[in-house]
PDB file as gemmi writes it, atoms N, CA and C in Angstrom:
CRYST1    1.000    1.000    1.000  90.00  90.00  90.00 P 1                      
ATOM      1  N   UNK A   1       9.467 -17.527  47.987  1.00  0.00           N  
ATOM      2  CA  UNK A   1       9.543 -16.875  46.684  1.00  0.00           C  
ATOM      3  C   UNK A   1       9.789 -15.384  46.880  1.00  0.00           C  
ATOM      4  N   UNK A   2      10.665 -14.818  46.069  1.00  0.00           N  
ATOM      5  CA  UNK A   2      10.985 -13.393  46.156  1.00  0.00           C  
ATOM      6  C   UNK A   2       9.783 -12.563  45.719  1.00  0.00           C  
ATOM      7  N   UNK A   3       9.628 -11.414  46.346  1.00  0.00           N  
ATOM      8  CA  UNK A   3       8.523 -10.539  45.973  1.00  0.00           C  
ATOM      9  C   UNK A   3       8.940  -9.539  44.910  1.00  0.00           C  
ATOM     10  N   UNK A   4      10.228  -9.499  44.590  1.00  0.00           N  
ATOM     11  CA  UNK A   4      10.743  -8.594  43.583  1.00  0.00           C  
ATOM     12  C   UNK A   4      11.864  -9.275  42.824  1.00  0.00           C  
ATOM     13  N   UNK A   5      12.150  -8.740  41.652  1.00  0.00           N  
ATOM     14  CA  UNK A   5      13.362  -9.153  40.963  1.00  0.00           C  
ATOM     15  C   UNK A   5      14.008  -7.919  40.367  1.00  0.00           C  
ATOM     16  N   UNK A   6      15.316  -8.021  40.195  1.00  0.00           N  
ATOM     17  CA  UNK A   6      16.093  -6.931  39.646  1.00  0.00           C  
ATOM     18  C   UNK A   6      16.509  -7.299  38.232  1.00  0.00           C  
ATOM     19  N   UNK A   7      16.367  -6.362  37.318  1.00  0.00           N  
ATOM     20  CA  UNK A   7      16.960  -6.490  35.997  1.00  0.00           C  
ATOM     21  C   UNK A   7      18.185  -5.589  36.045  1.00  0.00           C  
ATOM     22  N   UNK A   8      19.345  -6.201  35.948  1.00  0.00           N  
ATOM     23  CA  UNK A   8      20.589  -5.450  36.025  1.00  0.00           C  
ATOM     24  C   UNK A   8      21.024  -4.970  34.649  1.00  0.00           C  
ATOM     25  N   UNK A   9      21.685  -3.835  34.613  1.00  0.00           N  
ATOM     26  CA  UNK A   9      22.190  -3.276  33.366  1.00  0.00           C  
ATOM     27  C   UNK A   9      23.482  -3.922  32.910  1.00  0.00           C  
ATOM     28  N   UNK A  10      23.569  -5.222  33.124  1.00  0.00           N  
ATOM     29  CA  UNK A  10      24.698  -6.022  32.663  1.00  0.00           C  
ATOM     30  C   UNK A  10      24.165  -7.191  31.862  1.00  0.00           C  
ATOM     31  N   UNK A  11      24.796  -7.435  30.734  1.00  0.00           N  
ATOM     32  CA  UNK A  11      24.377  -8.586  29.948  1.00  0.00           C  
ATOM     33  C   UNK A  11      24.906  -9.860  30.602  1.00  0.00           C  
ATOM     34  N   UNK A  12      24.438 -10.985  30.135  1.00  0.00           N  
ATOM     35  CA  UNK A  12      24.858 -12.254  30.725  1.00  0.00           C  
ATOM     36  C   UNK A  12      26.360 -12.504  30.550  1.00  0.00           C  
ATOM     37  N   UNK A  13      26.982 -11.820  29.585  1.00  0.00           N  
ATOM     38  CA  UNK A  13      28.436 -11.950  29.439  1.00  0.00           C  
ATOM     39  C   UNK A  13      29.194 -10.819  30.129  1.00  0.00           C  
ATOM     40  N   UNK A  14      28.484 -10.031  30.985  1.00  0.00           N  
ATOM     41  CA  UNK A  14      29.129  -9.038  31.829  1.00  0.00           C  
ATOM     42  C   UNK A  14      29.335  -7.665  31.223  1.00  0.00           C  
ATOM     43  N   UNK A  15      28.817  -7.417  30.027  1.00  0.00           N  
ATOM     44  CA  UNK A  15      28.974  -6.109  29.391  1.00  0.00           C  
ATOM     45  C   UNK A  15      27.888  -5.149  29.876  1.00  0.00           C  
ATOM     46  N   UNK A  16      28.255  -3.866  29.950  1.00  0.00           N  
ATOM     47  CA  UNK A  16      27.286  -2.857  30.377  1.00  0.00           C  
ATOM     48  C   UNK A  16      26.262  -2.643  29.273  1.00  0.00           C  
ATOM     49  N   UNK A  17      24.986  -2.583  29.670  1.00  0.00           N  
ATOM     50  CA  UNK A  17      23.903  -2.397  28.715  1.00  0.00           C  
ATOM     51  C   UNK A  17      23.772  -0.920  28.365  1.00  0.00           C  
ATOM     52  N   UNK A  18      23.502  -0.625  27.124  1.00  0.00           N  
ATOM     53  CA  UNK A  18      23.306   0.729  26.626  1.00  0.00           C  
ATOM     54  C   UNK A  18      21.931   0.856  26.019  1.00  0.00           C  
ATOM     55  N   UNK A  19      21.320   2.020  26.003  1.00  0.00           N  
ATOM     56  CA  UNK A  19      21.842   3.323  26.390  1.00  0.00           C  
ATOM     57  C   UNK A  19      21.907   3.469  27.907  1.00  0.00           C  
ATOM     58  N   UNK A  20      22.628   4.474  28.361  1.00  0.00           N  
ATOM     59  CA  UNK A  20      22.858   4.629  29.797  1.00  0.00           C  
ATOM     60  C   UNK A  20      21.581   4.936  30.579  1.00  0.00           C  
ATOM     61  N   UNK A  21      20.547   5.441  29.921  1.00  0.00           N  
ATOM     62  CA  UNK A  21      19.294   5.751  30.616  1.00  0.00           C  
ATOM     63  C   UNK A  21      18.219   4.679  30.398  1.00  0.00           C  
ATOM     64  N   UNK A  22      18.635   3.462  30.079  1.00  0.00           N  
ATOM     65  CA  UNK A  22      17.680   2.391  29.783  1.00  0.00           C  
ATOM     66  C   UNK A  22      16.718   2.133  30.936  1.00  0.00           C  
ATOM     67  N   UNK A  23      17.211   2.197  32.176  1.00  0.00           N  
ATOM     68  CA  UNK A  23      16.368   1.874  33.335  1.00  0.00           C  
ATOM     69  C   UNK A  23      15.239   2.898  33.478  1.00  0.00           C  
ATOM     70  N   UNK A  24      15.562   4.165  33.312  1.00  0.00           N  
ATOM     71  CA  UNK A  24      14.543   5.210  33.405  1.00  0.00           C  
ATOM     72  C   UNK A  24      13.541   5.097  32.257  1.00  0.00           C  
ATOM     73  N   UNK A  25      14.034   4.756  31.073  1.00  0.00           N  
ATOM     74  CA  UNK A  25      13.132   4.595  29.920  1.00  0.00           C  
ATOM     75  C   UNK A  25      12.154   3.445  30.154  1.00  0.00           C  
ATOM     76  N   UNK A  26      12.677   2.302  30.594  1.00  0.00           N  
ATOM     77  CA  UNK A  26      11.824   1.145  30.834  1.00  0.00           C  
ATOM     78  C   UNK A  26      10.794   1.453  31.921  1.00  0.00           C  
ATOM     79  N   UNK A  27      11.241   2.043  33.014  1.00  0.00           N  
ATOM     80  CA  UNK A  27      10.314   2.386  34.099  1.00  0.00           C  
ATOM     81  C   UNK A  27       9.302   3.426  33.638  1.00  0.00           C  
ATOM     82  N   UNK A  28       9.719   4.354  32.789  1.00  0.00           N  
ATOM     83  CA  UNK A  28       8.812   5.373  32.277  1.00  0.00           C  
ATOM     84  C   UNK A  28       7.701   4.787  31.425  1.00  0.00           C  
ATOM     85  N   UNK A  29       8.033   3.794  30.605  1.00  0.00           N  
ATOM     86  CA  UNK A  29       7.030   3.129  29.769  1.00  0.00           C  
ATOM     87  C   UNK A  29       5.956   2.473  30.634  1.00  0.00           C  
ATOM     88  N   UNK A  30       6.352   1.984  31.802  1.00  0.00           N  
ATOM     89  CA  UNK A  30       5.433   1.252  32.672  1.00  0.00           C  
ATOM     90  C   UNK A  30       4.895   2.098  33.829  1.00  0.00           C  
ATOM     91  N   UNK A  31       5.088   3.407  33.768  1.00  0.00           N  
ATOM     92  CA  UNK A  31       4.686   4.293  34.864  1.00  0.00           C  
ATOM     93  C   UNK A  31       3.180   4.293  35.127  1.00  0.00           C  
ATOM     94  N   UNK A  32       2.393   3.976  34.118  1.00  0.00           N  
ATOM     95  CA  UNK A  32       0.932   4.022  34.300  1.00  0.00           C  
ATOM     96  C   UNK A  32       0.393   2.828  35.080  1.00  0.00           C  
ATOM     97  N   UNK A  33       1.188   1.790  35.265  1.00  0.00           N  
ATOM     98  CA  UNK A  33       0.722   0.614  35.991  1.00  0.00           C  
ATOM     99  C   UNK A  33       1.009   0.788  37.474  1.00  0.00           C  
ATOM    100  N   UNK A  34      -0.068   0.939  38.236  1.00  0.00           N  
ATOM    101  CA  UNK A  34       0.066   1.203  39.669  1.00  0.00           C  
ATOM    102  C   UNK A  34      -1.156   0.638  40.382  1.00  0.00           C  
ATOM    103  N   UNK A  35      -1.063   0.472  41.698  1.00  0.00           N  
ATOM    104  CA  UNK A  35      -2.220  -0.030  42.444  1.00  0.00           C  
ATOM    105  C   UNK A  35      -3.402   0.924  42.289  1.00  0.00           C  
ATOM    106  N   UNK A  36      -4.581   0.355  42.240  1.00  0.00           N  
ATOM    107  CA  UNK A  36      -5.784   1.161  42.109  1.00  0.00           C  
ATOM    108  C   UNK A  36      -5.868   2.180  43.247  1.00  0.00           C  
ATOM    109  N   UNK A  37      -6.189   3.404  42.872  1.00  0.00           N  
ATOM    110  CA  UNK A  37      -6.342   4.467  43.868  1.00  0.00           C  
ATOM    111  C   UNK A  37      -5.046   5.158  44.248  1.00  0.00           C  
ATOM    112  N   UNK A  38      -3.914   4.740  43.658  1.00  0.00           N  
ATOM    113  CA  UNK A  38      -2.640   5.357  44.038  1.00  0.00           C  
ATOM    114  C   UNK A  38      -2.183   6.417  43.051  1.00  0.00           C  
ATOM    115  N   UNK A  39      -3.002   6.692  42.056  1.00  0.00           N  
ATOM    116  CA  UNK A  39      -2.597   7.625  41.009  1.00  0.00           C  
ATOM    117  C   UNK A  39      -2.403   9.037  41.486  1.00  0.00           C  
ATOM    118  N   UNK A  40      -3.466   9.680  41.840  1.00  0.00           N  
ATOM    119  CA  UNK A  40      -3.365  11.062  42.279  1.00  0.00           C  
ATOM    120  C   UNK A  40      -3.159  12.020  41.121  1.00  0.00           C  
ATOM    121  N   UNK A  41      -3.131  13.272  41.465  1.00  0.00           N  
ATOM    122  CA  UNK A  41      -3.072  14.349  40.479  1.00  0.00           C  
ATOM    123  C   UNK A  41      -1.795  14.314  39.630  1.00  0.00           C  
ATOM    124  N   UNK A  42      -0.675  13.965  40.220  1.00  0.00           N  
ATOM    125  CA  UNK A  42       0.589  14.014  39.505  1.00  0.00           C  
ATOM    126  C   UNK A  42       1.156  12.621  39.201  1.00  0.00           C  
ATOM    127  N   UNK A  43       0.298  11.626  39.103  1.00  0.00           N  
ATOM    128  CA  UNK A  43       0.757  10.255  38.869  1.00  0.00           C  
ATOM    129  C   UNK A  43       1.560  10.136  37.574  1.00  0.00           C  
ATOM    130  N   UNK A  44       1.214  10.942  36.587  1.00  0.00           N  
ATOM    131  CA  UNK A  44       1.913  10.860  35.304  1.00  0.00           C  
ATOM    132  C   UNK A  44       3.370  11.322  35.400  1.00  0.00           C  
ATOM    133  N   UNK A  45       3.752  11.923  36.515  1.00  0.00           N  
ATOM    134  CA  UNK A  45       5.117  12.400  36.716  1.00  0.00           C  
ATOM    135  C   UNK A  45       5.934  11.470  37.605  1.00  0.00           C  
ATOM    136  N   UNK A  46       5.376  10.325  37.968  1.00  0.00           N  
ATOM    137  CA  UNK A  46       6.031   9.418  38.901  1.00  0.00           C  
ATOM    138  C   UNK A  46       6.195   8.044  38.274  1.00  0.00           C  
ATOM    139  N   UNK A  47       7.233   7.327  38.712  1.00  0.00           N  
ATOM    140  CA  UNK A  47       7.377   5.940  38.289  1.00  0.00           C  
ATOM    141  C   UNK A  47       6.357   5.088  39.031  1.00  0.00           C  
ATOM    142  N   UNK A  48       5.997   3.983  38.441  1.00  0.00           N  
ATOM    143  CA  UNK A  48       5.104   3.031  39.095  1.00  0.00           C  
ATOM    144  C   UNK A  48       5.825   2.401  40.282  1.00  0.00           C  
ATOM    145  N   UNK A  49       5.092   2.125  41.365  1.00  0.00           N  
ATOM    146  CA  UNK A  49       5.729   1.408  42.469  1.00  0.00           C  
ATOM    147  C   UNK A  49       6.069  -0.045  42.098  1.00  0.00           C  
ATOM    148  N   UNK A  50       5.587  -0.499  40.960  1.00  0.00           N  
ATOM    149  CA  UNK A  50       5.871  -1.862  40.510  1.00  0.00           C  
ATOM    150  C   UNK A  50       7.141  -1.973  39.668  1.00  0.00           C  
ATOM    151  N   UNK A  51       7.580  -0.871  39.067  1.00  0.00           N  
ATOM    152  CA  UNK A  51       8.753  -0.883  38.194  1.00  0.00           C  
ATOM    153  C   UNK A  51       9.546   0.390  38.468  1.00  0.00           C  
ATOM    154  N   UNK A  52      10.661   0.249  39.180  1.00  0.00           N  
ATOM    155  CA  UNK A  52      11.392   1.409  39.667  1.00  0.00           C  
ATOM    156  C   UNK A  52      12.869   1.331  39.283  1.00  0.00           C  
ATOM    157  N   UNK A  53      13.393   2.396  38.679  1.00  0.00           N  
ATOM    158  CA  UNK A  53      14.830   2.397  38.395  1.00  0.00           C  
ATOM    159  C   UNK A  53      15.627   2.580  39.680  1.00  0.00           C  
ATOM    160  N   UNK A  54      16.809   1.995  39.724  1.00  0.00           N  
ATOM    161  CA  UNK A  54      17.669   2.094  40.898  1.00  0.00           C  
ATOM    162  C   UNK A  54      19.115   1.825  40.472  1.00  0.00           C  
ATOM    163  N   UNK A  55      20.000   1.804  41.423  1.00  0.00           N  
ATOM    164  CA  UNK A  55      21.395   1.437  41.183  1.00  0.00           C  
ATOM    165  C   UNK A  55      21.757   0.365  42.204  1.00  0.00           C  
ATOM    166  N   UNK A  56      22.346  -0.731  41.734  1.00  0.00           N  
ATOM    167  CA  UNK A  56      22.751  -1.837  42.593  1.00  0.00           C  
ATOM    168  C   UNK A  56      24.254  -2.051  42.414  1.00  0.00           C  
ATOM    169  N   UNK A  57      25.004  -1.809  43.469  1.00  0.00           N  
ATOM    170  CA  UNK A  57      26.464  -1.953  43.410  1.00  0.00           C  
ATOM    171  C   UNK A  57      27.076  -1.199  42.229  1.00  0.00           C  
ATOM    172  N   UNK A  58      26.582   0.019  41.983  1.00  0.00           N  
ATOM    173  CA  UNK A  58      27.103   0.854  40.910  1.00  0.00           C  
ATOM    174  C   UNK A  58      26.593   0.530  39.528  1.00  0.00           C  
ATOM    175  N   UNK A  59      25.637  -0.398  39.431  1.00  0.00           N  
ATOM    176  CA  UNK A  59      25.083  -0.813  38.143  1.00  0.00           C  
ATOM    177  C   UNK A  59      23.630  -0.374  38.070  1.00  0.00           C  
ATOM    178  N   UNK A  60      23.271   0.300  36.965  1.00  0.00           N  
ATOM    179  CA  UNK A  60      21.866   0.673  36.778  1.00  0.00           C  
ATOM    180  C   UNK A  60      21.024  -0.594  36.749  1.00  0.00           C  
ATOM    181  N   UNK A  61      19.828  -0.481  37.321  1.00  0.00           N  
ATOM    182  CA  UNK A  61      18.945  -1.641  37.404  1.00  0.00           C  
ATOM    183  C   UNK A  61      17.495  -1.167  37.479  1.00  0.00           C  
ATOM    184  N   UNK A  62      16.596  -2.091  37.323  1.00  0.00           N  
ATOM    185  CA  UNK A  62      15.170  -1.848  37.523  1.00  0.00           C  
ATOM    186  C   UNK A  62      14.673  -2.893  38.509  1.00  0.00           C  
ATOM    187  N   UNK A  63      13.950  -2.430  39.512  1.00  0.00           N  
ATOM    188  CA  UNK A  63      13.322  -3.333  40.469  1.00  0.00           C  
ATOM    189  C   UNK A  63      11.893  -3.550  40.000  1.00  0.00           C  
ATOM    190  N   UNK A  64      11.513  -4.807  39.824  1.00  0.00           N  
ATOM    191  CA  UNK A  64      10.163  -5.143  39.378  1.00  0.00           C  
ATOM    192  C   UNK A  64       9.465  -5.894  40.509  1.00  0.00           C  
ATOM    193  N   UNK A  65       8.364  -5.351  40.972  1.00  0.00           N  
ATOM    194  CA  UNK A  65       7.568  -5.984  42.012  1.00  0.00           C  
ATOM    195  C   UNK A  65       6.678  -7.034  41.368  1.00  0.00           C  
ATOM    196  N   UNK A  66       6.654  -8.227  41.953  1.00  0.00           N  
ATOM    197  CA  UNK A  66       5.846  -9.328  41.416  1.00  0.00           C  
ATOM    198  C   UNK A  66       4.354  -8.996  41.366  1.00  0.00           C  
ATOM    199  N   UNK A  67       3.912  -7.991  42.129  1.00  0.00           N  
ATOM    200  CA  UNK A  67       2.520  -7.577  42.094  1.00  0.00           C  
ATOM    201  C   UNK A  67       2.071  -7.102  40.724  1.00  0.00           C  
ATOM    202  N   UNK A  68       3.015  -6.696  39.882  1.00  0.00           N  
ATOM    203  CA  UNK A  68       2.679  -6.273  38.524  1.00  0.00           C  
ATOM    204  C   UNK A  68       2.003  -7.403  37.767  1.00  0.00           C  
ATOM    205  N   UNK A  69       2.422  -8.637  38.025  1.00  0.00           N  
ATOM    206  CA  UNK A  69       1.830  -9.788  37.346  1.00  0.00           C  
ATOM    207  C   UNK A  69       0.326  -9.886  37.623  1.00  0.00           C  
ATOM    208  N   UNK A  70      -0.069  -9.527  38.839  1.00  0.00           N  
ATOM    209  CA  UNK A  70      -1.486  -9.606  39.216  1.00  0.00           C  
ATOM    210  C   UNK A  70      -2.326  -8.512  38.558  1.00  0.00           C  
ATOM    211  N   UNK A  71      -1.791  -7.293  38.514  1.00  0.00           N  
ATOM    212  CA  UNK A  71      -2.617  -6.197  37.983  1.00  0.00           C  
ATOM    213  C   UNK A  71      -2.541  -6.063  36.471  1.00  0.00           C  
ATOM    214  N   UNK A  72      -1.420  -6.512  35.870  1.00  0.00           N  
ATOM    215  CA  UNK A  72      -1.277  -6.385  34.420  1.00  0.00           C  
ATOM    216  C   UNK A  72      -0.283  -7.430  33.889  1.00  0.00           C  
ATOM    217  N   UNK A  73      -0.785  -8.638  33.641  1.00  0.00           N  
ATOM    218  CA  UNK A  73       0.093  -9.714  33.181  1.00  0.00           C  
ATOM    219  C   UNK A  73       0.868  -9.391  31.902  1.00  0.00           C  
ATOM    220  N   UNK A  74       0.259  -8.637  30.984  1.00  0.00           N  
ATOM    221  CA  UNK A  74       0.959  -8.308  29.741  1.00  0.00           C  
ATOM    222  C   UNK A  74       2.159  -7.395  30.008  1.00  0.00           C  
ATOM    223  N   UNK A  75       2.014  -6.441  30.917  1.00  0.00           N  
ATOM    224  CA  UNK A  75       3.126  -5.559  31.268  1.00  0.00           C  
ATOM    225  C   UNK A  75       4.233  -6.361  31.949  1.00  0.00           C  
ATOM    226  N   UNK A  76       3.848  -7.278  32.817  1.00  0.00           N  
ATOM    227  CA  UNK A  76       4.809  -8.147  33.493  1.00  0.00           C  
ATOM    228  C   UNK A  76       5.596  -8.964  32.467  1.00  0.00           C  
ATOM    229  N   UNK A  77       4.892  -9.555  31.514  1.00  0.00           N  
ATOM    230  CA  UNK A  77       5.555 -10.346  30.476  1.00  0.00           C  
ATOM    231  C   UNK A  77       6.459  -9.475  29.606  1.00  0.00           C  
ATOM    232  N   UNK A  78       6.034  -8.234  29.351  1.00  0.00           N  
ATOM    233  CA  UNK A  78       6.850  -7.306  28.579  1.00  0.00           C  
ATOM    234  C   UNK A  78       8.205  -7.075  29.252  1.00  0.00           C  
ATOM    235  N   UNK A  79       8.180  -6.854  30.567  1.00  0.00           N  
ATOM    236  CA  UNK A  79       9.412  -6.618  31.316  1.00  0.00           C  
ATOM    237  C   UNK A  79      10.306  -7.854  31.293  1.00  0.00           C  
ATOM    238  N   UNK A  80       9.722  -9.020  31.509  1.00  0.00           N  
ATOM    239  CA  UNK A  80      10.497 -10.267  31.496  1.00  0.00           C  
ATOM    240  C   UNK A  80      11.120 -10.506  30.109  1.00  0.00           C  
ATOM    241  N   UNK A  81      10.336 -10.265  29.064  1.00  0.00           N  
ATOM    242  CA  UNK A  81      10.838 -10.459  27.701  1.00  0.00           C  
ATOM    243  C   UNK A  81      11.909  -9.426  27.344  1.00  0.00           C  
ATOM    244  N   UNK A  82      11.767  -8.200  27.851  1.00  0.00           N  
ATOM    245  CA  UNK A  82      12.784  -7.174  27.628  1.00  0.00           C  
ATOM    246  C   UNK A  82      14.130  -7.672  28.148  1.00  0.00           C  
ATOM    247  N   UNK A  83      14.128  -8.180  29.353  1.00  0.00           N  
ATOM    248  CA  UNK A  83      15.360  -8.697  29.952  1.00  0.00           C  
ATOM    249  C   UNK A  83      15.909  -9.874  29.141  1.00  0.00           C  
ATOM    250  N   UNK A  84      15.031 -10.776  28.751  1.00  0.00           N  
ATOM    251  CA  UNK A  84      15.454 -11.957  27.997  1.00  0.00           C  
ATOM    252  C   UNK A  84      15.994 -11.572  26.617  1.00  0.00           C  
ATOM    253  N   UNK A  85      15.262 -10.720  25.898  1.00  0.00           N  
ATOM    254  CA  UNK A  85      15.667 -10.320  24.550  1.00  0.00           C  
ATOM    255  C   UNK A  85      17.006  -9.597  24.537  1.00  0.00           C  
ATOM    256  N   UNK A  86      17.274  -8.838  25.602  1.00  0.00           N  
ATOM    257  CA  UNK A  86      18.518  -8.064  25.685  1.00  0.00           C  
ATOM    258  C   UNK A  86      19.617  -8.791  26.463  1.00  0.00           C  
ATOM    259  N   UNK A  87      19.334 -10.044  26.827  1.00  0.00           N  
ATOM    260  CA  UNK A  87      20.298 -10.896  27.553  1.00  0.00           C  
ATOM    261  C   UNK A  87      20.810 -10.225  28.825  1.00  0.00           C  
ATOM    262  N   UNK A  88      19.880  -9.605  29.565  1.00  0.00           N  
ATOM    263  CA  UNK A  88      20.238  -8.926  30.808  1.00  0.00           C  
ATOM    264  C   UNK A  88      20.173  -9.883  31.984  1.00  0.00           C  
ATOM    265  N   UNK A  89      21.015  -9.629  32.967  1.00  0.00           N  
ATOM    266  CA  UNK A  89      21.015 -10.436  34.175  1.00  0.00           C  
ATOM    267  C   UNK A  89      19.775 -10.107  35.005  1.00  0.00           C  
ATOM    268  N   UNK A  90      19.104 -11.143  35.492  1.00  0.00           N  
ATOM    269  CA  UNK A  90      17.919 -11.001  36.335  1.00  0.00           C  
ATOM    270  C   UNK A  90      18.200 -11.715  37.650  1.00  0.00           C  
ATOM    271  N   UNK A  91      17.950 -11.008  38.750  1.00  0.00           N  
ATOM    272  CA  UNK A  91      18.218 -11.552  40.076  1.00  0.00           C  
ATOM    273  C   UNK A  91      16.940 -11.460  40.908  1.00  0.00           C  
ATOM    274  N   UNK A  92      16.470 -12.592  41.417  1.00  0.00           N  
ATOM    275  CA  UNK A  92      15.316 -12.560  42.309  1.00  0.00           C  
ATOM    276  C   UNK A  92      15.776 -12.138  43.690  1.00  0.00           C  
ATOM    277  N   UNK A  93      15.051 -11.201  44.262  1.00  0.00           N  
ATOM    278  CA  UNK A  93      15.431 -10.663  45.568  1.00  0.00           C  
ATOM    279  C   UNK A  93      14.305  -9.798  46.087  1.00  0.00           C  
ATOM    280  N   UNK A  94      14.590  -9.111  47.155  1.00  0.00           N  
ATOM    281  CA  UNK A  94      13.663  -8.100  47.644  1.00  0.00           C  
ATOM    282  C   UNK A  94      14.483  -6.984  48.272  1.00  0.00           C  
ATOM    283  N   UNK A  95      14.002  -5.768  48.104  1.00  0.00           N  
ATOM    284  CA  UNK A  95      14.678  -4.623  48.706  1.00  0.00           C  
ATOM    285  C   UNK A  95      14.394  -4.606  50.191  1.00  0.00           C  
ATOM    286  N   UNK A  96      15.394  -4.305  50.960  1.00  0.00           N  
ATOM    287  CA  UNK A  96      15.219  -4.146  52.395  1.00  0.00           C  
ATOM    288  C   UNK A  96      15.168  -2.668  52.706  1.00  0.00           C  
ATOM    289  N   UNK A  97      14.323  -2.254  53.617  1.00  0.00           N  
ATOM    290  CA  UNK A  97      14.261  -0.834  53.939  1.00  0.00           C  
ATOM    291  C   UNK A  97      15.593  -0.368  54.534  1.00  0.00           C  
ATOM    292  N   UNK A  98      15.903   0.916  54.271  1.00  0.00           N  
ATOM    293  CA  UNK A  98      17.119   1.479  54.848  1.00  0.00           C  
ATOM    294  C   UNK A  98      17.036   1.448  56.351  1.00  0.00           C  
ATOM    295  N   UNK A  99      18.152   1.069  56.964  1.00  0.00           N  
ATOM    296  CA  UNK A  99      18.199   1.018  58.425  1.00  0.00           C  
ATOM    297  C   UNK A  99      18.354   2.435  58.961  1.00  0.00           C  
ATOM    298  N   UNK A 100      17.497   2.821  59.854  1.00  0.00           N  
ATOM    299  CA  UNK A 100      17.560   4.161  60.462  1.00  0.00           C  
ATOM    300  C   UNK A 100      18.614   4.163  61.547  1.00  0.00           C  
ATOM    301  N   UNK A 101      19.427   5.203  61.578  1.00  0.00           N  
ATOM    302  CA  UNK A 101      20.470   5.290  62.595  1.00  0.00           C  
ATOM    303  C   UNK A 101      19.943   5.959  63.840  1.00  0.00           C  
TER     304      UNK A 101                                                      
END                                                                             
């Protein structure tokens, strides 16, 4: 089972999702959900490690860590429903660390 899934900024019929900053907005709404003890002084200025905006093959996306389901099931369901309601493509996967040269 994948430990993460991507919500791509493409609808199921291949159209680009708008607004262009949707990924940052979605991640910003969920920024308060983080592992216990990981907050710190400036946590309110950071995205949650469970919901992170990114770009995949030139397409805006959000990476959602399955761990969100454990710490906050309602937030997890919110993200899944957001993708479903907006007919966004969802891909189960996991990010691989960048290879060091």
